[in-house]
N, C-alpha and C positions, 0 to 999 in steps of 0.2 A: 590637278590639272594635268594631263602627260606631257613634260616634256617635249620640247621642239630641238631635234638633232639636227644640226647643219653636218651635209656630207664634206668628207678629208680636203678635195680638192675644191670644195666652195668655198669652205675656209681658210684657204691658200689666198684664194682672190680676192675674198672679203677683206685679210689682214694686211694685203699690200694697197689696195687701193680704196676700199671704201671705210674709211674710217668711222664716218658718223654712222658705222653699222656694229659698232665694237660693244653696242648695248646687247647684243644680240650675241654675245660671244660672253660674256660677262655676264647672263641669264644662266648659261646653261652650266651641269652641276663639277665641279673643278677638275674630276677626274678625267674628263673627256680633255680639258685640258691638259693634262700630265698625257694622255694618249696621244695627242695631237703632236705634241715637241717630240715623242718616242719614234712616231711617222717621220715626223722632218728630216731626223737624224739618220734615220733609217736610209730615207732618201741620199741622202749627205754623203753614208758611210759608201753606198751602192756604188754610188756614182764617183766619189773619189777614188774606191778602192782601184775602178777601173783604172783611171787615170795612172795612179801607180804602180800598175801591175802592168800597163802598156811599156811604162818606162823602165823597168824589173826587166820585161821582156826584152827590151833595145841592149840594156846593159849585162845581161846573161849571152845577147848574141856578139855585141862587141868585144866580152871577156871571149869567149871560146874563138874569135877572128885571133885575139893579142896573144892568147898562149898560143895557139895553132902556129904565128907566126915570128914569136920573140922568145919563147921558151925552149930549153934542149929537154931531149926524152928524160923523161923519169919513170920508174917501177918503183909501186908501193906496192907491199906485199906485209902479210903479218909479221913478220922481226923485223922491220922496218921498210927504210928508204934508198933509196940509190938511184944519182942524179949522173948523167952523163958527163964527165968531163971532172976536174980537180977542182976548179973555184967555185963558193957559191955562186948563186945567182939572184941577183938583188932587181926586182922589179919594182919602180915606185910612178903610179900613173894617178893620173890629174886633171884631166880632160871634163868628165860630166862628172866624175866622182874621184875621192880621194883612195888609192887603195895602197897597201905595196905587200910585197910577194918577194919572201926569201927561202931559198930551198940550200940547205947545206945539210950533205950524208954524212959532213966530219966530225960532228958533234952532234951531243945529246944534251948539253948544258945552255939552259935559256936564257942564265944568267949572262951570257955572252955578247946577249940581243935588249939587254932590258932597257937601253936607252932607246932602242928604237921603238920600245913597246911604251914605254912610256911621253915620252915628247912627240910623237905621232898622232897629226888630229884629226886621223881618218882612219881606215880598214885597215889592219895588218893581220897578214896569212904567213906564219914563221914554221914552215918547216922541216924540223930536225931529223934526226938520224932513229930514233926513236917515238916521238910523238907528234903529231900537229897543234899549234897553237894560234888560237883564234885570236884576236881582241878588237874590240867595235865598242866606244862610246865608256871607255875605260871598264870594261867589263873583259877578261879574261877566260876561255873558255879550252881545256886541253880535250884533246881527241884521240882515245889509239886507234894505228894504224888498223890493228888486226878488227876494230869494232868498224872501220870502214869495209874492210872485205867480207867481213860478215854481214852486213848489210845490202851488199851489190851482191853477193852469192857467187862471190870469184875469189881464186887462188891470188892472184896479183892485178894492179892497175896501173895501165900506163897512162901517157897522155894522150893517143889516140883513143881508147878503148872509153878514157874519162870524156872526151870532146862526142864519142859516138853516144856513150850513155846519154849523157844532157841532149842531144841532140833528137836521140831516140823518144825519149819519156818527155819532151819540149811542153806537149800537152798535160800531162801530169803534174808536171812543177807548177807549170802556171795556175792548174786550179788549186793546189795545195796553196801555194803563194795568197791568190785571190783571198781565197777563206781566211788563213791567218791575218792578211793585209783587212780586210774588213771586221775581223772580231775586233783588233787590236783598234782602228779607227773609231768603229761606233761606240766604242768603251770610252776611247778617250775624250771626244767630241763629243760627247751626250755628257757627261760630267763636268767638261768646260762650260758647254752652253749652258746648262741647270744654273752652274754658279754664277755666269754672265745676267739670266732670271734671276735669281733671287739677291744678286745688287742693283738690276734695274728697279726691283719692282719696291726697293726702299726709294726711291725718286719718283717712284708713284704713288708713295703715299705723302710724301712730302708736297710736290708739287697738288695732289688730292682737298690735302689741309689747305692751303694757301687759295686754293678755288673755292673753299668752305662744299665742298662734293664730299660724302661720304660712302665710303664704298670698303667690304672686308677686304681682309687681307687676301684671300684666297681670289678676288676679283682681281685687285692687283697683279697680284703674280701673274694671272689670265691675261691682262692687259701686255705686260711686259713681255710674257711668253711671244702673244701677236705681233709685237712691236719687234719682234727676233727675226721674223720672218723674212722679210726682204732682204734685211743684212745677211743672214742664213746663206741664202742661196748667191750670193753676192759673192760671197768669202769661198762659195762653192766654186762660182766662175773661173774667180780669182786663181782659187786654187790650183785647179786643170791646166789652166795657163799658163801656171808657176812651175809645176810639174812636168809638164810637157813640153814647153819651148821656154823656157826661164825666165818667162815676164817677169818684171817685178816692179812696184809699185812703192813707192815711198809714201806712210802714212795713213796704209792701208788701214792698221787696227783703230788707228782715230777716227776715219771717214765709218769704218762700222759702230762705232762706238755711237760717234753722232747722229747718225742714221736712225738710230733707236731713240735717242736723246729727242729727236726732232718727231719722231712719231707718236712718243709718250704725252708729250707736250701738246702736240695738235689734237691728240684725242682728248684729250681732258677739258680741254679749253673748247672744245665741239660739244665735249657730255654736259661741260657748264651753261654754252648758252640754249641748249638744249633744256635744260632743267629752269631755266629763266622764262625760257619760252611757254614749257606747260606751265609755270604757275602761274605767267598771266594767262595763257588760255584757261587755266583753271577759273583766275580772278571773273575773268569775261563771263563766262559761263554762270557764275552765280551772278553776275550782276543782270545777265539778260534772263535768266530762270526769275529773281524777283522782281525785274521789269514785267514778266509775264505773269508774274502771278497777280501781283496790281493790278494788271490789265483785269486779270479776271475777274478780280473783287471787284473793280470799277464795273464790270458790266455785270455784275449778278449784280449788285448796288443797284444800277441803272432798271434790268431787268424786275427786282422787287418794287421801285417805286412805279415802273410800268404797272406792274399789277393789283399796286393800293389802289393809284390813281383811277385805273379802268374801273371796278366798282363804285369809287365815287363819282366820278363820272355819270356811270350808269342810274345811280339813286338818285342824284339832279335831277337826271332827267324823267323818272318815273315820277319822284314828287313833282317837278311841274307840270307834268303828264295832268298827273292824280289834282294839281291845284285848279289846271284848265277844267276838268271835268266839273271841278267842285262847282268853279266859278260858273260853268256853262249852268250848270244844276240851280245855280241860288237864283241866274236871271232869268231861268226857264220857270222856279217857285215865283219868283217877283211879278212877273209877267200873268202869271195863271193867279196869284193872289190880285193885280192890277184889274184884270178882265171880270174875276167873283166879285171888287168893290164895285166897277162899272154897271156892270149886270146889275148890280142892288141898286145902285142910284139911282139908275133910268132902265125899269123895266118893259120891257118887249110887251105892244098890245094883246091883251087874251081875245079869243075867239067867243064870236055871239054865240050862246048854248041856246036858244031857241031858233034861232036860225039851225043850226045844226040839228036840232032835233026836225025839224021840217023837212 
């Protein structure tokens, strides 16, 4: 029998609002559930990456404006860094995101700023005389100034040239940023969602056992993946608002999980109800078939009895007819015999022979 495939977007609608049709989902091959999950995470990552890139672009614009208005002129060459002024420049920014910028062309010792690199809970950009040091999430990266000038293909980088370079290549920067964000987001969130689905499948097994419903593990996993559909889209909406507008909702993760639990319990109970109805229907069908068979046998028996009674009645009629004929014949015989007897006892007068001769 050919497998009936449910289109992807129809499966999304079915998973969200048609809980009574989950039996169609578990009737498909398990690999289609895996493809469905990967498709969901593809949509999730594509849209979320747009929100992250949009916000990152705003940060780049704000950073450019901030550098233009608040940082002294500097020059980067293959030999090192040169900053206008005698004192190091300290910039601490913590409005939309936290970062610290330190420009010091008087020293090459990173140990002088080790406390800033270790204690700060944001991103640190430390530009010393000979190297550029970047620290983010505890990961420290060193960049040679020669690598910067070689990549930009120029002998020196100034504040204005750097700002102009960023603004003129904004489209390429945004495209590269979106691609890298999408790849990272897809990998991270797909792995996380698979773990959630595996955890929820254990709940499906427990509830199905309590409801006395026999399900294969692949079917339990399909139910858990489908039950995550609405929470995934709610998480996408929440994440986009959180990234763009800073909207925050307490205990959202608890609500995310609770919705999945409610879906699973509802689906299993609906399946149990359908199973009971199906058993009742089968039982009723058997009873109806039994009654129909009994009725059919009864009708056949009645027809058989009618067929047996009809020849009997016909024979009785023939017998009666024959008896009537015999009786009539006997009466005729009796009358003939009586007539013969009367003729014998009372003979008629003979004609006169002589008179006849004459």
